[in-house]
VOVEXTOR-641716 format. One record per atom (N, C-alpha, C): atom name; x, y, z; residue number from 0. Coordinates in steps of 0.1 Angstrom, whole numbers, plus 5000, padded with zeros to 4 digits. Layout:
! VOVEXTOR-641716
@atom = CA&x = X&y = Y&z = Z&n = NUM $
...
This chain:
! VOVEXTOR-641716
@atom = N&x = 5008&y = 4988&z = 5002&n = 0 $
@atom = CA&x = 4998&y = 4999&z = 5000&n = 0 $
@atom = C&x = 5008&y = 5013&z = 4998&n = 0 $
@atom = N&x = 5019&y = 5013&z = 4994&n = 1 $
@atom = CA&x = 5028&y = 5024&z = 4993&n = 1 $
@atom = C&x = 5021&y = 5034&z = 4986&n = 1 $
@atom = N&x = 5014&y = 5031&z = 4976&n = 2 $
@atom = CA&x = 5006&y = 5042&z = 4969&n = 2 $
@atom = C&x = 4999&y = 5053&z = 4979&n = 2 $
@atom = N&x = 4994&y = 5048&z = 4990&n = 3 $
@atom = CA&x = 4988&y = 5056&z = 4997&n = 3 $
@atom = C&x = 4998&y = 5067&z = 5005&n = 3 $
@atom = N&x = 5009&y = 5064&z = 5007&n = 4 $
@atom = CA&x = 5022&y = 5071&z = 5012&n = 4 $
@atom = C&x = 5026&y = 5081&z = 5001&n = 4 $
@atom = N&x = 5020&y = 5080&z = 4988&n = 5 $
@atom = CA&x = 5024&y = 5087&z = 4977&n = 5 $
@atom = C&x = 5012&y = 5096&z = 4974&n = 5 $
@atom = N&x = 5002&y = 5097&z = 4982&n = 6 $
@atom = CA&x = 4990&y = 5104&z = 4983&n = 6 $
@atom = C&x = 4982&y = 5098&z = 4970&n = 6 $
@atom = N&x = 4981&y = 5086&z = 4967&n = 7 $
@atom = CA&x = 4971&y = 5080&z = 4958&n = 7 $
@atom = C&x = 4964&y = 5071&z = 4964&n = 7 $
@atom = N&x = 4948&y = 5073&z = 4962&n = 8 $
@atom = CA&x = 4941&y = 5063&z = 4968&n = 8 $
@atom = C&x = 4941&y = 5050&z = 4963&n = 8 $
@atom = N&x = 4936&y = 5040&z = 4970&n = 9 $
@atom = CA&x = 4936&y = 5026&z = 4966&n = 9 $
@atom = C&x = 4922&y = 5021&z = 4967&n = 9 $
@atom = N&x = 4919&y = 5011&z = 4957&n = 10 $
@atom = CA&x = 4907&y = 5005&z = 4958&n = 10 $
@atom = C&x = 4911&y = 4991&z = 4963&n = 10 $
@atom = N&x = 4907&y = 4985&z = 4973&n = 11 $
@atom = CA&x = 4908&y = 4972&z = 4977&n = 11 $
@atom = C&x = 4895&y = 4964&z = 4976&n = 11 $
@atom = N&x = 4896&y = 4952&z = 4972&n = 12 $
@atom = CA&x = 4883&y = 4943&z = 4969&n = 12 $
@atom = C&x = 4885&y = 4931&z = 4975&n = 12 $
@atom = N&x = 4879&y = 4928&z = 4984&n = 13 $
@atom = CA&x = 4880&y = 4914&z = 4991&n = 13 $
@atom = C&x = 4870&y = 4905&z = 4988&n = 13 $
@atom = N&x = 4875&y = 4896&z = 4980&n = 14 $
@atom = CA&x = 4865&y = 4884&z = 4973&n = 14 $
@atom = C&x = 4865&y = 4873&z = 4986&n = 14 $
@atom = N&x = 4853&y = 4869&z = 4987&n = 15 $
@atom = CA&x = 4853&y = 4857&z = 4997&n = 15 $
@atom = C&x = 4847&y = 4845&z = 4990&n = 15 $
@atom = N&x = 4857&y = 4835&z = 4990&n = 16 $
@atom = CA&x = 4854&y = 4821&z = 4983&n = 16 $
@atom = C&x = 4850&y = 4812&z = 4992&n = 16 $
@atom = N&x = 4844&y = 4815&z = 5003&n = 17 $
@atom = CA&x = 4840&y = 4804&z = 5015&n = 17 $
@atom = C&x = 4832&y = 4795&z = 5010&n = 17 $
@atom = N&x = 4823&y = 4798&z = 5000&n = 18 $
@atom = CA&x = 4811&y = 4791&z = 4995&n = 18 $
@atom = C&x = 4817&y = 4778&z = 4988&n = 18 $
@atom = N&x = 4828&y = 4782&z = 4981&n = 19 $
@atom = CA&x = 4836&y = 4772&z = 4976&n = 19 $
@atom = C&x = 4843&y = 4763&z = 4985&n = 19 $
@atom = N&x = 4848&y = 4767&z = 4993&n = 20 $
@atom = CA&x = 4856&y = 4760&z = 5004&n = 20 $
@atom = C&x = 4848&y = 4751&z = 5013&n = 20 $
@atom = N&x = 4834&y = 4756&z = 5014&n = 21 $
@atom = CA&x = 4825&y = 4748&z = 5021&n = 21 $
@atom = C&x = 4823&y = 4733&z = 5016&n = 21 $
@atom = N&x = 4825&y = 4731&z = 5004&n = 22 $
@atom = CA&x = 4820&y = 4718&z = 4997&n = 22 $
@atom = C&x = 4833&y = 4711&z = 4992&n = 22 $
@atom = N&x = 4845&y = 4715&z = 4992&n = 23 $
@atom = CA&x = 4857&y = 4710&z = 4988&n = 23 $
@atom = C&x = 4869&y = 4709&z = 4998&n = 23 $
@atom = N&x = 4878&y = 4701&z = 4996&n = 24 $
@atom = CA&x = 4891&y = 4701&z = 5004&n = 24 $
@atom = C&x = 4897&y = 4715&z = 5003&n = 24 $
@atom = N&x = 4902&y = 4720&z = 5014&n = 25 $
@atom = CA&x = 4907&y = 4734&z = 5014&n = 25 $
@atom = C&x = 4921&y = 4736&z = 5007&n = 25 $
@atom = N&x = 4929&y = 4723&z = 5008&n = 26 $
@atom = CA&x = 4942&y = 4725&z = 5001&n = 26 $
@atom = C&x = 4939&y = 4724&z = 4984&n = 26 $
@atom = N&x = 4930&y = 4716&z = 4982&n = 27 $
@atom = CA&x = 4929&y = 4714&z = 4966&n = 27 $
@atom = C&x = 4920&y = 4727&z = 4961&n = 27 $
@atom = N&x = 4913&y = 4734&z = 4969&n = 28 $
@atom = CA&x = 4907&y = 4746&z = 4963&n = 28 $
@atom = C&x = 4917&y = 4758&z = 4963&n = 28 $
@atom = N&x = 4926&y = 4758&z = 4975&n = 29 $
@atom = CA&x = 4936&y = 4767&z = 4971&n = 29 $
@atom = C&x = 4946&y = 4767&z = 4960&n = 29 $
@atom = N&x = 4950&y = 4754&z = 4958&n = 30 $
@atom = CA&x = 4958&y = 4752&z = 4946&n = 30 $
@atom = C&x = 4951&y = 4754&z = 4935&n = 30 $
@atom = N&x = 4939&y = 4752&z = 4934&n = 31 $
@atom = CA&x = 4931&y = 4753&z = 4921&n = 31 $
@atom = C&x = 4929&y = 4768&z = 4918&n = 31 $
@atom = N&x = 4927&y = 4777&z = 4930&n = 32 $
@atom = CA&x = 4924&y = 4792&z = 4928&n = 32 $
@atom = C&x = 4938&y = 4799&z = 4927&n = 32 $
@atom = N&x = 4947&y = 4795&z = 4932&n = 33 $
@atom = CA&x = 4959&y = 4804&z = 4933&n = 33 $
@atom = C&x = 4964&y = 4809&z = 4916&n = 33 $
@atom = N&x = 4968&y = 4796&z = 4912&n = 34 $
@atom = CA&x = 4972&y = 4800&z = 4897&n = 34 $
@atom = C&x = 4963&y = 4807&z = 4887&n = 34 $
@atom = N&x = 4951&y = 4803&z = 4884&n = 35 $
@atom = CA&x = 4942&y = 4811&z = 4876&n = 35 $
@atom = C&x = 4939&y = 4824&z = 4881&n = 35 $
@atom = N&x = 4936&y = 4827&z = 4894&n = 36 $
@atom = CA&x = 4932&y = 4840&z = 4899&n = 36 $
@atom = C&x = 4942&y = 4849&z = 4897&n = 36 $
@atom = N&x = 4954&y = 4844&z = 4900&n = 37 $
@atom = CA&x = 4966&y = 4854&z = 4898&n = 37 $
@atom = C&x = 4970&y = 4856&z = 4885&n = 37 $
@atom = N&x = 4967&y = 4849&z = 4875&n = 38 $
@atom = CA&x = 4969&y = 4850&z = 4861&n = 38 $
@atom = C&x = 4959&y = 4861&z = 4855&n = 38 $
@atom = N&x = 4947&y = 4858&z = 4860&n = 39 $
@atom = CA&x = 4935&y = 4870&z = 4855&n = 39 $
@atom = C&x = 4939&y = 4883&z = 4861&n = 39 $
@atom = N&x = 4944&y = 4885&z = 4872&n = 40 $
@atom = CA&x = 4946&y = 4898&z = 4879&n = 40 $
@atom = C&x = 4958&y = 4903&z = 4870&n = 40 $
@atom = N&x = 4969&y = 4896&z = 4869&n = 41 $
@atom = CA&x = 4981&y = 4902&z = 4862&n = 41 $
@atom = C&x = 4977&y = 4906&z = 4847&n = 41 $
@atom = N&x = 4966&y = 4898&z = 4841&n = 42 $
@atom = CA&x = 4961&y = 4903&z = 4826&n = 42 $
@atom = C&x = 4956&y = 4918&z = 4828&n = 42 $
@atom = N&x = 4953&y = 4922&z = 4840&n = 43 $
@atom = CA&x = 4945&y = 4935&z = 4840&n = 43 $
@atom = C&x = 4955&y = 4945&z = 4847&n = 43 $
@atom = N&x = 4965&y = 4941&z = 4851&n = 44 $
@atom = CA&x = 4973&y = 4949&z = 4858&n = 44 $
@atom = C&x = 4971&y = 4953&z = 4872&n = 44 $
@atom = N&x = 4962&y = 4942&z = 4878&n = 45 $
@atom = CA&x = 4957&y = 4946&z = 4893&n = 45 $
@atom = C&x = 4966&y = 4938&z = 4900&n = 45 $
@atom = N&x = 4970&y = 4943&z = 4913&n = 46 $
@atom = CA&x = 4978&y = 4935&z = 4922&n = 46 $
@atom = C&x = 4967&y = 4925&z = 4929&n = 46 $
@atom = N&x = 4973&y = 4916&z = 4935&n = 47 $
@atom = CA&x = 4965&y = 4906&z = 4943&n = 47 $
@atom = C&x = 4974&y = 4900&z = 4954&n = 47 $
@atom = N&x = 4965&y = 4893&z = 4964&n = 48 $
@atom = CA&x = 4970&y = 4886&z = 4975&n = 48 $
@atom = C&x = 4961&y = 4875&z = 4977&n = 48 $
@atom = N&x = 4965&y = 4864&z = 4978&n = 49 $
@atom = CA&x = 4956&y = 4851&z = 4980&n = 49 $
@atom = C&x = 4962&y = 4844&z = 4992&n = 49 $
@atom = N&x = 4952&y = 4839&z = 4998&n = 50 $
@atom = CA&x = 4953&y = 4835&z = 5011&n = 50 $
@atom = C&x = 4941&y = 4825&z = 5015&n = 50 $
@atom = N&x = 4942&y = 4813&z = 5015&n = 51 $
@atom = CA&x = 4929&y = 4802&z = 5017&n = 51 $
@atom = C&x = 4917&y = 4806&z = 5011&n = 51 $
@atom = N&x = 4907&y = 4811&z = 5018&n = 52 $
@atom = CA&x = 4896&y = 4813&z = 5008&n = 52 $
@atom = C&x = 4892&y = 4828&z = 5007&n = 52 $
@atom = N&x = 4903&y = 4837&z = 5009&n = 53 $
@atom = CA&x = 4903&y = 4851&z = 5007&n = 53 $
@atom = C&x = 4912&y = 4856&z = 4997&n = 53 $
@atom = N&x = 4904&y = 4864&z = 4987&n = 54 $
@atom = CA&x = 4914&y = 4870&z = 4977&n = 54 $
@atom = C&x = 4912&y = 4885&z = 4978&n = 54 $
@atom = N&x = 4924&y = 4891&z = 4977&n = 55 $
@atom = CA&x = 4925&y = 4907&z = 4978&n = 55 $
@atom = C&x = 4929&y = 4910&z = 4964&n = 55 $
@atom = N&x = 4921&y = 4919&z = 4960&n = 56 $
@atom = CA&x = 4925&y = 4924&z = 4947&n = 56 $
@atom = C&x = 4927&y = 4940&z = 4948&n = 56 $
@atom = N&x = 4937&y = 4946&z = 4945&n = 57 $
@atom = CA&x = 4939&y = 4960&z = 4947&n = 57 $
@atom = C&x = 4946&y = 4967&z = 4936&n = 57 $
@atom = N&x = 4943&y = 4981&z = 4933&n = 58 $
@atom = CA&x = 4947&y = 4989&z = 4923&n = 58 $
@atom = C&x = 4950&y = 5003&z = 4930&n = 58 $
@atom = N&x = 4960&y = 5010&z = 4925&n = 59 $
@atom = CA&x = 4960&y = 5025&z = 4930&n = 59 $
@atom = C&x = 4955&y = 5033&z = 4919&n = 59 $
@atom = N&x = 4950&y = 5045&z = 4922&n = 60 $
@atom = CA&x = 4944&y = 5055&z = 4913&n = 60 $
@atom = C&x = 4953&y = 5066&z = 4915&n = 60 $
@atom = N&x = 4951&y = 5072&z = 4902&n = 61 $
@atom = CA&x = 4960&y = 5085&z = 4902&n = 61 $
@atom = C&x = 4948&y = 5096&z = 4900&n = 61 $
@atom = N&x = 4943&y = 5105&z = 4910&n = 62 $
@atom = CA&x = 4932&y = 5113&z = 4909&n = 62 $
@atom = C&x = 4935&y = 5124&z = 4900&n = 62 $
@atom = N&x = 4948&y = 5127&z = 4898&n = 63 $
@atom = CA&x = 4953&y = 5138&z = 4891&n = 63 $
@atom = C&x = 4954&y = 5137&z = 4875&n = 63 $
@atom = N&x = 4947&y = 5123&z = 4871&n = 64 $
@atom = CA&x = 4950&y = 5119&z = 4857&n = 64 $
@atom = C&x = 4936&y = 5111&z = 4856&n = 64 $
@atom = N&x = 4928&y = 5117&z = 4849&n = 65 $
@atom = CA&x = 4912&y = 5113&z = 4848&n = 65 $
@atom = C&x = 4913&y = 5100&z = 4839&n = 65 $
@atom = N&x = 4922&y = 5100&z = 4829&n = 66 $
@atom = CA&x = 4922&y = 5088&z = 4822&n = 66 $
@atom = C&x = 4928&y = 5076&z = 4829&n = 66 $
@atom = N&x = 4939&y = 5078&z = 4838&n = 67 $
@atom = CA&x = 4946&y = 5069&z = 4844&n = 67 $
@atom = C&x = 4934&y = 5062&z = 4853&n = 67 $
@atom = N&x = 4929&y = 5073&z = 4863&n = 68 $
@atom = CA&x = 4918&y = 5070&z = 4872&n = 68 $
@atom = C&x = 4906&y = 5060&z = 4867&n = 68 $
@atom = N&x = 4902&y = 5063&z = 4855&n = 69 $
@atom = CA&x = 4892&y = 5055&z = 4848&n = 69 $
@atom = C&x = 4896&y = 5043&z = 4846&n = 69 $
@atom = N&x = 4908&y = 5041&z = 4837&n = 70 $
@atom = CA&x = 4913&y = 5028&z = 4832&n = 70 $
@atom = C&x = 4913&y = 5020&z = 4843&n = 70 $
@atom = N&x = 4921&y = 5026&z = 4854&n = 71 $
@atom = CA&x = 4922&y = 5016&z = 4867&n = 71 $
@atom = C&x = 4910&y = 5009&z = 4871&n = 71 $
@atom = N&x = 4899&y = 5019&z = 4873&n = 72 $
@atom = CA&x = 4886&y = 5013&z = 4879&n = 72 $
@atom = C&x = 4880&y = 5003&z = 4868&n = 72 $
@atom = N&x = 4882&y = 5005&z = 4853&n = 73 $
@atom = CA&x = 4877&y = 4997&z = 4844&n = 73 $
@atom = C&x = 4883&y = 4982&z = 4843&n = 73 $
@atom = N&x = 4899&y = 4985&z = 4845&n = 74 $
@atom = CA&x = 4906&y = 4973&z = 4845&n = 74 $
@atom = C&x = 4902&y = 4961&z = 4858&n = 74 $
@atom = N&x = 4900&y = 4970&z = 4870&n = 75 $
@atom = CA&x = 4895&y = 4963&z = 4880&n = 75 $
@atom = C&x = 4882&y = 4957&z = 4880&n = 75 $
@atom = N&x = 4871&y = 4964&z = 4873&n = 76 $
@atom = CA&x = 4859&y = 4959&z = 4870&n = 76 $
@atom = C&x = 4860&y = 4944&z = 4861&n = 76 $
@atom = N&x = 4866&y = 4947&z = 4851&n = 77 $
@atom = CA&x = 4868&y = 4935&z = 4840&n = 77 $
@atom = C&x = 4874&y = 4924&z = 4846&n = 77 $
@atom = N&x = 4884&y = 4927&z = 4858&n = 78 $
@atom = CA&x = 4893&y = 4916&z = 4864&n = 78 $
@atom = C&x = 4882&y = 4908&z = 4871&n = 78 $
@atom = N&x = 4874&y = 4914&z = 4878&n = 79 $
@atom = CA&x = 4864&y = 4909&z = 4887&n = 79 $
@atom = C&x = 4853&y = 4902&z = 4879&n = 79 $
@atom = N&x = 4849&y = 4906&z = 4869&n = 80 $
@atom = CA&x = 4841&y = 4899&z = 4858&n = 80 $
@atom = C&x = 4845&y = 4885&z = 4854&n = 80 $
@atom = N&x = 4860&y = 4886&z = 4851&n = 81 $
@atom = CA&x = 4866&y = 4875&z = 4845&n = 81 $
@atom = C&x = 4868&y = 4866&z = 4855&n = 81 $
@atom = N&x = 4873&y = 4869&z = 4868&n = 82 $
@atom = CA&x = 4873&y = 4860&z = 4881&n = 82 $
@atom = C&x = 4860&y = 4854&z = 4884&n = 82 $
@atom = N&x = 4848&y = 4860&z = 4880&n = 83 $
@atom = CA&x = 4836&y = 4857&z = 4884&n = 83 $
@atom = C&x = 4833&y = 4844&z = 4872&n = 83 $
@atom = N&x = 4835&y = 4850&z = 4860&n = 84 $
@atom = CA&x = 4834&y = 4841&z = 4850&n = 84 $
@atom = C&x = 4841&y = 4825&z = 4853&n = 84 $
@atom = N&x = 4853&y = 4828&z = 4855&n = 85 $
@atom = CA&x = 4861&y = 4815&z = 4857&n = 85 $
@atom = C&x = 4858&y = 4806&z = 4869&n = 85 $
@atom = N&x = 4851&y = 4813&z = 4880&n = 86 $
@atom = CA&x = 4848&y = 4809&z = 4892&n = 86 $
@atom = C&x = 4834&y = 4799&z = 4887&n = 86 $
@atom = N&x = 4825&y = 4806&z = 4879&n = 87 $
@atom = CA&x = 4811&y = 4799&z = 4875&n = 87 $
@atom = C&x = 4816&y = 4787&z = 4867&n = 87 $
@atom = N&x = 4824&y = 4789&z = 4857&n = 88 $
@atom = CA&x = 4828&y = 4779&z = 4848&n = 88 $
@atom = C&x = 4835&y = 4764&z = 4855&n = 88 $
@atom = N&x = 4840&y = 4769&z = 4864&n = 89 $
@atom = CA&x = 4846&y = 4759&z = 4874&n = 89 $
@atom = C&x = 4835&y = 4752&z = 4884&n = 89 $
@atom = N&x = 4825&y = 4757&z = 4883&n = 90 $
@atom = CA&x = 4813&y = 4750&z = 4892&n = 90 $
@atom = C&x = 4815&y = 4756&z = 4907&n = 90 $
@atom = N&x = 4822&y = 4767&z = 4908&n = 91 $
@atom = CA&x = 4823&y = 4774&z = 4922&n = 91 $
@atom = C&x = 4815&y = 4786&z = 4920&n = 91 $
@atom = N&x = 4816&y = 4792&z = 4933&n = 92 $
@atom = CA&x = 4809&y = 4805&z = 4933&n = 92 $
@atom = C&x = 4816&y = 4815&z = 4942&n = 92 $
@atom = N&x = 4813&y = 4828&z = 4942&n = 93 $
@atom = CA&x = 4821&y = 4838&z = 4952&n = 93 $
@atom = C&x = 4808&y = 4840&z = 4960&n = 93 $
@atom = N&x = 4812&y = 4843&z = 4974&n = 94 $
@atom = CA&x = 4801&y = 4846&z = 4983&n = 94 $
@atom = C&x = 4799&y = 4860&z = 4982&n = 94 $
@atom = N&x = 4789&y = 4865&z = 4975&n = 95 $
@atom = CA&x = 4787&y = 4879&z = 4975&n = 95 $
@atom = C&x = 4783&y = 4888&z = 4987&n = 95 $
@atom = N&x = 4777&y = 4880&z = 4997&n = 96 $
@atom = CA&x = 4774&y = 4886&z = 5008&n = 96 $
@atom = C&x = 4787&y = 4892&z = 5017&n = 96 $
@atom = N&x = 4797&y = 4883&z = 5014&n = 97 $
@atom = CA&x = 4810&y = 4886&z = 5022&n = 97 $
@atom = C&x = 4819&y = 4894&z = 5015&n = 97 $
@atom = N&x = 4818&y = 4897&z = 5001&n = 98 $
@atom = CA&x = 4827&y = 4904&z = 4992&n = 98 $
@atom = C&x = 4825&y = 4918&z = 4996&n = 98 $
@atom = N&x = 4837&y = 4926&z = 4999&n = 99 $
@atom = CA&x = 4837&y = 4939&z = 5002&n = 99 $
@atom = C&x = 4844&y = 4948&z = 4991&n = 99 $
@atom = N&x = 4842&y = 4961&z = 4990&n = 100 $
@atom = CA&x = 4848&y = 4969&z = 4983&n = 100 $
@atom = C&x = 4853&y = 4981&z = 4994&n = 100 $
@atom = N&x = 4870&y = 4982&z = 4993&n = 101 $
@atom = CA&x = 4873&y = 4995&z = 5005&n = 101 $
@atom = C&x = 4880&y = 5004&z = 4996&n = 101 $
@atom = N&x = 4878&y = 5017&z = 4999&n = 102 $
@atom = CA&x = 4885&y = 5028&z = 4992&n = 102 $
@atom = C&x = 4892&y = 5033&z = 5005&n = 102 $
@atom = N&x = 4906&y = 5031&z = 5001&n = 103 $
@atom = CA&x = 4917&y = 5036&z = 5011&n = 103 $
@atom = C&x = 4925&y = 5049&z = 5005&n = 103 $
@atom = N&x = 4926&y = 5059&z = 5014&n = 104 $
@atom = CA&x = 4933&y = 5070&z = 5011&n = 104 $
@atom = C&x = 4939&y = 5075&z = 5023&n = 104 $
@atom = N&x = 4950&y = 5083&z = 5020&n = 105 $
@atom = CA&x = 4955&y = 5092&z = 5034&n = 105 $
@atom = C&x = 4943&y = 5104&z = 5036&n = 105 $
@atom = N&x = 4944&y = 5108&z = 5048&n = 106 $
@atom = CA&x = 4934&y = 5121&z = 5051&n = 106 $
@atom = C&x = 4938&y = 5133&z = 5039&n = 106 $
@atom = N&x = 4949&y = 5134&z = 5040&n = 107 $
@atom = CA&x = 4954&y = 5147&z = 5029&n = 107 $
@atom = C&x = 4949&y = 5144&z = 5016&n = 107 $
@atom = N&x = 4949&y = 5130&z = 5010&n = 108 $
@atom = CA&x = 4943&y = 5127&z = 4999&n = 108 $
@atom = C&x = 4929&y = 5129&z = 4998&n = 108 $
@atom = N&x = 4922&y = 5123&z = 5005&n = 109 $
@atom = CA&x = 4908&y = 5126&z = 5009&n = 109 $
@atom = C&x = 4901&y = 5140&z = 5007&n = 109 $
@atom = N&x = 4909&y = 5149&z = 5014&n = 110 $
@atom = CA&x = 4907&y = 5164&z = 5014&n = 110 $
@atom = C&x = 4905&y = 5168&z = 5000&n = 110 $
@atom = N&x = 4918&y = 5165&z = 4994&n = 111 $
@atom = CA&x = 4920&y = 5172&z = 4980&n = 111 $
@atom = C&x = 4915&y = 5164&z = 4968&n = 111 $
@atom = N&x = 4907&y = 5153&z = 4971&n = 112 $
@atom = CA&x = 4902&y = 5145&z = 4960&n = 112 $
@atom = C&x = 4891&y = 5149&z = 4952&n = 112 $
@atom = N&x = 4890&y = 5151&z = 4940&n = 113 $
@atom = CA&x = 4882&y = 5156&z = 4932&n = 113 $
@atom = C&x = 4880&y = 5144&z = 4920&n = 113 $
@atom = N&x = 4871&y = 5135&z = 4924&n = 114 $
@atom = CA&x = 4870&y = 5123&z = 4917&n = 114 $
@atom = C&x = 4862&y = 5128&z = 4903&n = 114 $
@atom = N&x = 4867&y = 5122&z = 4893&n = 115 $
@atom = CA&x = 4861&y = 5124&z = 4878&n = 115 $
@atom = C&x = 4848&y = 5116&z = 4877&n = 115 $
@atom = N&x = 4839&y = 5122&z = 4871&n = 116 $
@atom = CA&x = 4825&y = 5116&z = 4869&n = 116 $
@atom = C&x = 4826&y = 5104&z = 4861&n = 116 $
């Protein structure tokens, strides 16, 4: 999260895969998820962290550059859509009730933020 130190906000998406883990051996699911989800995230330039049934996707935003700001959000949206597609195609599912999106920024950044429409 070094972006926050550089006064750039970060969007963090916490995907919960517990619905899948409830029905299959944890080690098997972790192995199945790690590689494909990482590949999907990398295709969109989205950073990620995988641990057990939790997947964290995050991307930094540049509020001073409207094109970069919009592009980063679109990439994150497409990444999540592709992950959802992969999960569905593999007869698994995300737990939407436990999936969260968090906007992180320094207090200085929040005060000066003028988000593009």
